[in-house]
C-alpha positions as CSV (number, residue, x, y, z in Angstrom):
1,M,69.8,-125.8,-94.6
2,K,69.8,-128.1,-97.5
3,R,67.6,-130.6,-96.0
4,F,65.1,-127.9,-94.9
5,F,64.7,-126.4,-98.4
6,L,64.2,-130.1,-100.0
7,F,61.4,-130.6,-97.5
8,V,59.7,-127.1,-97.7
9,V,59.9,-127.1,-101.8
10,A,58.1,-130.6,-101.5
11,A,55.6,-129.6,-99.2
12,S,54.6,-126.3,-100.8
13,M,54.2,-127.7,-104.1
14,S,51.9,-130.5,-103.5
15,L,50.3,-128.4,-101.0
16,L,49.1,-125.7,-103.5
17,A,48.5,-128.5,-106.0
18,E,46.0,-130.1,-103.8
19,A,43.5,-127.1,-102.6
20,G,40.2,-128.3,-102.7
21,G,38.5,-131.4,-101.5
22,L,36.2,-134.6,-103.1
23,M,35.6,-133.0,-106.6
24,T,31.8,-133.4,-107.1
25,N,28.9,-131.1,-106.3
26,T,25.1,-132.2,-106.0
27,N,23.5,-128.8,-105.1
28,Y,22.5,-126.8,-107.9
29,H,18.8,-126.1,-107.7
30,I,17.3,-124.4,-104.7
31,A,14.8,-127.5,-104.5
32,F,17.8,-129.8,-103.3
33,D,18.9,-127.2,-100.7
34,R,15.7,-127.3,-99.0
35,M,14.8,-130.7,-99.2
36,F,17.9,-133.0,-100.4
37,A,16.4,-136.1,-101.7
38,R,15.4,-135.2,-105.0
39,G,16.4,-138.2,-107.1
40,A,12.7,-139.4,-108.0
41,T,11.4,-136.1,-108.6
42,S,9.6,-135.3,-111.7
43,E,9.7,-131.2,-111.8
44,I,12.2,-129.0,-113.3
45,D,15.2,-129.9,-111.1
46,A,15.1,-133.3,-112.5
47,T,17.3,-132.1,-115.1
48,Y,20.0,-133.0,-113.0
49,S,18.8,-135.2,-110.3
50,N,16.3,-137.5,-112.5
51,P,16.3,-136.8,-116.3
52,A,14.3,-140.0,-117.1
53,G,11.7,-138.7,-114.9
54,L,11.0,-135.4,-116.6
55,V,8.5,-137.2,-119.1
56,W,5.9,-137.7,-116.1
57,G,6.2,-133.6,-115.6
58,R,4.6,-130.8,-117.1
59,E,4.1,-130.1,-120.9
60,G,5.8,-127.5,-122.8
61,L,8.9,-125.3,-122.0
62,Q,9.9,-124.7,-118.4
63,L,13.2,-122.4,-117.2
64,S,14.8,-122.0,-113.8
65,L,17.3,-119.6,-112.6
66,N,18.9,-120.3,-109.3
67,F,21.6,-118.5,-106.9
68,Q,23.5,-119.8,-103.9
69,K,25.6,-117.9,-101.4
70,P,28.0,-120.1,-99.4
71,W,30.1,-119.4,-96.4
72,Q,32.8,-121.7,-95.4
73,N,35.9,-122.2,-92.8
74,R,38.5,-124.7,-93.4
75,D,40.9,-124.6,-90.0
76,I,43.9,-126.6,-89.0
77,E,44.8,-126.8,-85.4
78,A,48.5,-127.7,-85.1
79,N,49.8,-129.1,-81.9
80,V,53.7,-129.7,-81.8
81,P,55.0,-129.4,-78.4
82,A,58.7,-129.8,-79.0
83,L,58.6,-126.7,-81.3
84,G,56.1,-124.6,-79.0
85,L,53.6,-124.8,-81.6
86,N,49.8,-124.7,-80.4
87,K,47.9,-122.7,-83.3
88,T,44.6,-122.7,-85.3
89,Y,45.5,-121.8,-88.9
90,K,42.1,-120.2,-90.3
91,G,41.4,-121.2,-94.0
92,E,38.7,-118.9,-95.3
93,A,36.9,-120.5,-98.2
94,S,34.5,-118.7,-100.3
95,A,32.8,-118.0,-103.4
96,P,30.8,-115.4,-105.2
97,V,26.7,-116.0,-106.0
98,V,27.1,-119.4,-107.6
99,P,24.4,-119.4,-110.4
100,A,22.7,-122.4,-112.2
101,L,20.3,-122.6,-115.1
102,F,17.9,-125.2,-116.1
103,A,15.5,-125.6,-119.1
104,V,13.4,-128.6,-120.2
105,Y,10.9,-128.8,-123.1
106,K,8.3,-131.9,-122.7
107,Q,6.0,-133.2,-125.3
108,D,4.0,-136.2,-125.0
109,R,6.3,-139.1,-124.4
110,W,9.5,-137.3,-124.5
111,A,11.5,-134.4,-123.1
112,V,14.7,-132.8,-123.7
113,S,16.4,-130.8,-121.2
114,T,19.8,-129.0,-120.4
115,M,21.5,-127.4,-117.2
116,I,24.6,-125.2,-116.9
117,G,26.4,-125.0,-113.4
118,I,29.2,-125.6,-111.2
119,V,29.6,-129.3,-111.2
120,G,32.5,-130.0,-109.3
121,S,34.8,-127.8,-106.6
122,G,33.7,-124.1,-106.6
123,G,35.3,-121.6,-104.8
124,F,38.4,-120.0,-103.2
125,V,40.3,-120.8,-100.3
126,K,43.1,-118.7,-98.6
127,Y,45.4,-118.8,-95.4
128,D,46.7,-115.6,-94.5
129,E,49.1,-117.2,-92.2
130,G,50.2,-120.1,-94.6
131,V,49.8,-123.4,-93.0
132,P,51.8,-125.8,-90.6
133,M,53.2,-127.6,-93.4
134,F,55.1,-124.4,-93.7
135,T,55.8,-123.0,-90.6
136,A,56.6,-126.2,-88.6
137,P,59.4,-127.0,-90.8
138,I,60.9,-123.9,-91.2
139,M,60.8,-123.3,-87.2
140,A,62.4,-126.4,-86.8
141,R,65.4,-126.3,-89.5
142,L,66.0,-122.3,-88.7
143,A,66.6,-123.5,-85.1
144,A,68.6,-126.2,-85.8
145,G,71.0,-123.7,-87.8
146,G,71.2,-121.4,-84.7
147,L,68.1,-119.2,-85.6
148,Q,65.5,-118.9,-82.9
149,P,62.2,-117.0,-83.2
150,G,62.3,-113.4,-82.8
151,T,65.6,-113.4,-84.6
152,Y,63.7,-113.8,-88.3
153,D,60.7,-113.1,-89.8
154,L,58.1,-115.7,-91.3
155,D,55.9,-114.4,-94.2
156,A,54.0,-117.5,-95.7
157,Q,50.3,-117.6,-97.6
158,M,48.8,-120.0,-99.7
159,K,45.7,-119.3,-101.6
160,G,44.0,-121.5,-104.5
161,K,40.9,-121.6,-106.8
162,Q,39.1,-124.8,-108.2
163,Y,35.9,-124.4,-110.5
164,I,34.5,-127.3,-112.6
165,Y,31.8,-125.8,-114.9
166,G,29.5,-127.9,-116.2
167,G,27.2,-128.1,-119.1
168,Q,24.8,-131.2,-119.5
169,V,22.2,-132.1,-122.2
170,N,19.6,-134.9,-121.6
171,F,17.0,-136.9,-124.0
172,S,14.1,-138.6,-121.8
173,Y,11.5,-141.0,-123.2
174,K,8.7,-142.7,-121.9
175,L,9.1,-146.4,-122.7
176,T,5.6,-147.7,-121.2
177,D,2.9,-146.1,-119.2
178,Y,5.1,-146.8,-116.2
179,L,8.8,-146.7,-117.3
180,S,10.8,-143.9,-118.6
181,A,14.7,-143.8,-119.5
182,A,17.2,-141.0,-120.2
183,V,20.6,-140.6,-121.9
184,G,22.6,-137.5,-121.5
185,L,26.1,-136.1,-121.9
186,R,28.0,-133.4,-119.7
187,A,30.9,-131.2,-120.7
188,N,33.1,-130.4,-117.9
189,Y,35.5,-127.5,-117.8
190,Y,38.3,-127.3,-115.3
191,D,39.6,-123.6,-114.4
192,G,41.9,-123.0,-111.0
193,Y,45.3,-121.7,-109.7
194,Y,47.6,-122.0,-107.1
195,R,49.6,-119.2,-105.7
196,G,52.1,-118.8,-102.5
197,H,55.2,-117.8,-101.3
198,V,57.4,-118.8,-98.0
199,V,59.9,-116.3,-97.1
200,A,62.0,-116.6,-94.1
201,Q,64.2,-113.4,-93.5
202,G,66.7,-111.9,-91.2
203,G,67.1,-108.3,-91.3
204,P,68.4,-107.8,-95.1
205,V,69.3,-111.6,-95.5
206,K,66.5,-113.9,-97.1
207,Y,67.2,-117.4,-96.0
208,V,64.6,-119.1,-97.8
209,N,62.5,-117.5,-100.7
210,L,59.7,-119.7,-102.5
211,Q,57.5,-118.4,-105.0
212,L,54.6,-120.1,-107.1
213,D,51.9,-118.8,-109.8
214,C,50.5,-121.7,-111.5
215,S,47.1,-121.9,-113.7
216,Q,45.3,-124.8,-114.8
217,K,42.6,-125.1,-117.4
218,G,41.0,-128.3,-119.0
219,W,38.1,-130.4,-120.2
220,G,36.5,-133.6,-119.8
221,F,33.2,-135.4,-120.5
222,N,31.1,-138.2,-119.2
223,P,27.9,-139.6,-120.5
224,L,25.0,-140.5,-118.1
225,V,22.0,-142.6,-117.9
226,S,18.9,-142.8,-115.8
227,V,15.8,-145.0,-115.4
228,N,12.3,-143.9,-113.8
229,Y,9.3,-146.3,-112.7
230,H,6.5,-144.0,-111.7
231,Q,3.0,-145.1,-110.7
232,D,0.2,-143.3,-108.9
233,K,1.9,-142.0,-105.7
234,L,5.4,-143.9,-106.1
235,S,8.5,-143.0,-108.0
236,L,11.5,-145.1,-108.0
237,A,15.0,-143.8,-110.0
238,A,18.3,-144.8,-110.8
239,R,21.0,-142.8,-112.3
240,Y,24.7,-143.3,-113.2
241,E,27.0,-141.0,-114.3
242,F,30.3,-142.2,-115.6
243,R,34.0,-141.3,-114.5
244,T,35.0,-137.8,-115.8
245,K,38.8,-138.0,-116.8
246,I,40.4,-134.5,-116.5
247,N,43.8,-134.0,-117.2
248,V,44.9,-130.4,-117.0
249,P,48.2,-128.8,-118.1
250,N,50.3,-126.2,-116.0
251,D,50.6,-122.8,-117.4
252,T,53.3,-121.8,-114.8
253,K,54.1,-118.2,-114.7
254,E,56.6,-118.3,-111.6
255,L,58.3,-121.0,-109.9
256,S,61.2,-119.9,-108.2
257,A,63.4,-121.2,-105.2
258,D,66.4,-119.1,-103.7
259,V,68.4,-120.4,-100.7
260,V,71.1,-118.6,-99.2
261,G,74.2,-119.9,-100.2
262,M,73.3,-121.9,-103.4
263,S,73.5,-120.7,-107.1
264,P,70.2,-121.6,-109.3
265,Q,72.3,-124.2,-111.0
266,Q,72.8,-125.9,-107.4
267,V,69.2,-125.6,-106.5
268,Q,68.3,-127.1,-109.7
269,A,70.5,-129.6,-109.6
270,A,69.6,-130.5,-106.1
271,F,66.2,-130.0,-106.0
272,G,64.7,-130.4,-109.9
273,D,62.9,-133.6,-109.5
274,K,60.9,-132.3,-106.6
275,I,59.5,-129.2,-108.4
276,A,59.5,-130.9,-111.9
277,A,55.4,-131.7,-111.6
278,Y,54.8,-127.7,-111.5
279,Q,56.9,-126.8,-114.2
280,D,55.1,-125.4,-117.3
281,G,53.1,-127.8,-119.4
282,V,53.1,-130.7,-117.0
283,K,49.6,-132.3,-116.6
284,T,47.7,-133.1,-113.1
285,R,44.6,-135.2,-112.7
286,Y,41.3,-134.1,-111.6
287,D,38.9,-136.9,-112.3
288,M,35.3,-136.6,-111.3
289,P,34.2,-139.9,-109.9
290,S,31.4,-142.0,-111.1
291,L,28.2,-141.9,-109.5
292,L,25.5,-144.1,-108.6
293,V,22.0,-142.7,-107.4
294,L,19.0,-144.6,-106.1
295,A,16.0,-143.1,-105.0
296,A,12.3,-143.4,-104.0
297,Q,9.4,-140.8,-103.5
298,Y,6.2,-141.4,-102.2
299,E,2.7,-139.3,-102.1
300,F,1.1,-139.8,-98.7
301,T,-1.7,-137.4,-99.3
302,P,-2.3,-134.9,-101.9
303,K,-0.4,-132.4,-99.8
304,L,2.6,-134.6,-98.3
305,R,5.6,-136.1,-100.2
306,A,8.5,-137.9,-98.8
307,A,11.6,-139.4,-100.5
308,A,14.6,-141.2,-99.5
309,E,17.9,-141.6,-101.5
310,Y,21.3,-143.2,-101.7
311,H,24.7,-142.1,-103.1
312,F,27.6,-143.8,-104.0
313,Y,30.9,-141.9,-105.4
314,D,33.6,-144.5,-106.7
315,D,36.7,-141.9,-105.4
316,K,39.0,-144.5,-105.1
317,N,39.1,-145.0,-109.1
318,A,39.0,-141.4,-109.9
319,K,42.4,-140.2,-110.2
320,M,43.9,-137.3,-108.1
321,S,47.2,-135.5,-108.1
322,G,49.7,-137.7,-106.7
323,N,47.2,-140.7,-106.7
324,R,45.8,-139.6,-103.2
325,Q,42.7,-141.4,-104.1
326,E,44.4,-144.7,-103.3
327,N,44.6,-143.8,-99.5
328,L,40.9,-143.7,-98.9
329,E,39.3,-146.7,-97.1
330,H,36.0,-146.6,-99.7
331,G,34.0,-144.5,-101.9
332,T,31.9,-141.7,-100.6
333,H,28.5,-143.1,-99.3
334,E,25.8,-140.6,-99.0
335,V,22.1,-141.1,-97.4
336,L,19.4,-138.5,-97.9
337,L,16.0,-138.1,-96.9
338,G,13.7,-135.3,-97.4
339,A,9.7,-134.3,-97.1
340,E,7.6,-131.3,-98.6
341,Y,4.2,-130.4,-97.5
342,D,1.9,-127.6,-99.5
343,I,0.2,-125.7,-97.0
344,N,-2.3,-124.5,-99.6
345,D,-2.0,-123.8,-103.4
346,R,0.2,-121.1,-102.9
347,F,3.0,-122.2,-100.3
348,T,4.9,-125.3,-99.8
349,V,7.7,-125.9,-97.1
350,S,10.3,-128.7,-96.9
351,L,13.2,-130.0,-95.0
352,G,15.9,-132.6,-95.5
353,G,19.0,-134.3,-93.9
354,Q,22.0,-135.8,-95.5
355,R,24.9,-138.0,-93.9
356,T,28.2,-138.0,-96.1
357,D,31.1,-141.0,-95.3
358,Y,34.1,-140.2,-97.3
359,G,36.1,-143.3,-96.1
360,L,38.8,-140.9,-95.0
361,A,42.2,-142.2,-93.8
362,D,45.3,-140.4,-92.4
363,D,47.4,-140.8,-95.5
364,Y,44.5,-138.7,-97.5
365,Q,44.4,-135.7,-95.3
366,T,46.8,-132.8,-96.3
367,H,46.8,-129.3,-95.0
368,T,45.0,-128.0,-98.1
369,S,43.2,-130.6,-99.2
370,F,41.3,-132.3,-96.6
371,A,37.5,-133.5,-95.9
372,C,35.4,-134.3,-92.9
373,D,32.7,-136.6,-92.3
374,S,29.4,-134.7,-92.2
375,Y,25.8,-134.2,-91.5
376,S,23.8,-131.7,-93.4
377,L,20.4,-130.1,-92.5
378,G,18.2,-128.0,-94.9
379,C,15.0,-126.1,-95.0
380,G,12.9,-123.7,-97.0
381,A,10.0,-122.9,-99.0
382,A,8.4,-122.6,-102.3
383,V,5.7,-120.0,-103.2
384,N,3.6,-119.8,-106.5
385,L,4.0,-115.9,-107.3
386,T,1.3,-116.3,-110.3
387,K,0.3,-119.4,-112.3
388,N,3.4,-119.6,-114.3
389,V,6.3,-118.3,-111.5
390,R,7.5,-120.0,-108.6
391,L,9.9,-118.6,-106.2
392,N,12.0,-121.1,-103.9
393,V,14.2,-120.1,-101.1
394,S,16.7,-122.1,-98.8
395,Y,19.0,-122.2,-96.3
396,F,21.1,-125.4,-95.0
397,C,24.4,-126.0,-92.9
398,T,26.6,-128.8,-92.7
399,L,27.9,-130.3,-89.4
400,Y,31.4,-131.5,-89.9
401,S,32.9,-134.5,-87.5
402,D,36.6,-133.2,-86.6
403,Y,39.5,-135.4,-88.0
404,K,42.5,-135.7,-85.8
405,K,45.7,-137.0,-87.3
406,E,48.5,-138.0,-85.2
407,Q,52.0,-138.0,-86.4
408,A,55.2,-139.6,-84.5
409,N,57.4,-137.5,-87.2
410,Y,55.4,-134.1,-87.8
411,Q,55.7,-133.3,-91.2
412,G,58.8,-135.5,-91.8
413,L,60.7,-134.1,-88.8
414,P,62.4,-137.0,-87.1
415,G,61.4,-137.8,-83.6
416,V,58.9,-134.7,-83.2
417,A,55.7,-136.0,-82.4
418,G,52.8,-133.7,-83.5
419,S,49.1,-133.8,-84.2
420,D,46.7,-132.0,-86.7
421,T,43.1,-131.6,-85.9
422,F,41.0,-130.7,-89.2
423,S,37.6,-128.7,-89.1
424,R,35.2,-127.3,-91.3
425,T,32.1,-125.2,-91.3
426,N,29.7,-124.4,-93.9
427,H,26.4,-122.5,-94.7
428,V,24.6,-121.8,-97.9
429,I,21.6,-119.4,-98.6
430,G,19.6,-119.9,-102.0
431,L,17.2,-118.3,-104.0
432,G,15.5,-119.5,-107.5
433,L,12.9,-118.7,-109.8
434,D,11.1,-121.5,-112.0
435,Y,9.0,-120.2,-114.7
436,K,6.6,-122.3,-116.5
437,F,5.5,-121.1,-120.2
């Protein structure tokens, strides 16, 4: 039982500390959701995607308010024949309506802009039956102690929250008739918590009782620079965001571990080093990686525009909890394509696609922080309600490739072979209003 407890404490604590995924969001404005490749635009969403391009946009003040509603599942199919375990653990990830605010003021050769939104992570995840990191070791260890399924009750749950709120300010200037540049600074605020429990009980006896309630909050800042070449129908742009160091302290309200037959002092002596990272005041890294963006947009006709874009996130040099980033094969590569067509002066339709390759490896994937390479497809429309008001609507979905991880010693159980298949789904609808004064 001591070996069982040692494993479960280590697994459960790291599990909850890593709820989430790779740290960066890019969809803030609805124009992105309906077209994707916005890195060379000069419209108000360039406040994020191409600040240098704002000097080619409309004179005066503009505002934009955007709302998105995502739905996502993060499921784990565990197959461990020796334990009779063949089950899909359903993870429901959700977020309330996600807002973002943009503002820009342009005059002659310069522009000042700002954006407020959720720039990283963003949402909640909950596994109502726990995850196999809990259930498989519990089943194995209790069986070794003579307790078979049906002779005890197993109650496990995990839930977590991660939000990184960002506020960004840019200054843009037209250097020549064809070249502009911008500098900016973003403040990032991390807000998250990790809560869960594992209870194995037979009658009045609790064989194992683990409880965790840990909150984390912290700040990080990063500069960003961009340049834009614009001539006639062609726009070329590049943007670089520096790495954001976020080092957050624990505010731990509960961290307890009880085992039948062991005093609190014995538990602390035996397992204190395993739970030390989750003690109150201990810090955890949640860096946002540096980002390089290269983009091009061309106006084929007065009504038809198309764009292509490339992103590179240097995830391997952005520190994560437990230095998990070192297990990635490479940073994230993304390719984006998009087009939009003006049906008339009132209606514009658009569509786009995106391919994301994270450079995943088995040692990076855990039961509460896994990623899957994907394709995303988006579409939508813009409607000029009045001369000064534009409505944007969008829908996009992400098609993920399942990731299968084989293990000769499943979750550290000697000689017990098994596999996990990680899968995800994602759907987002969006609505936004742009206002030109």
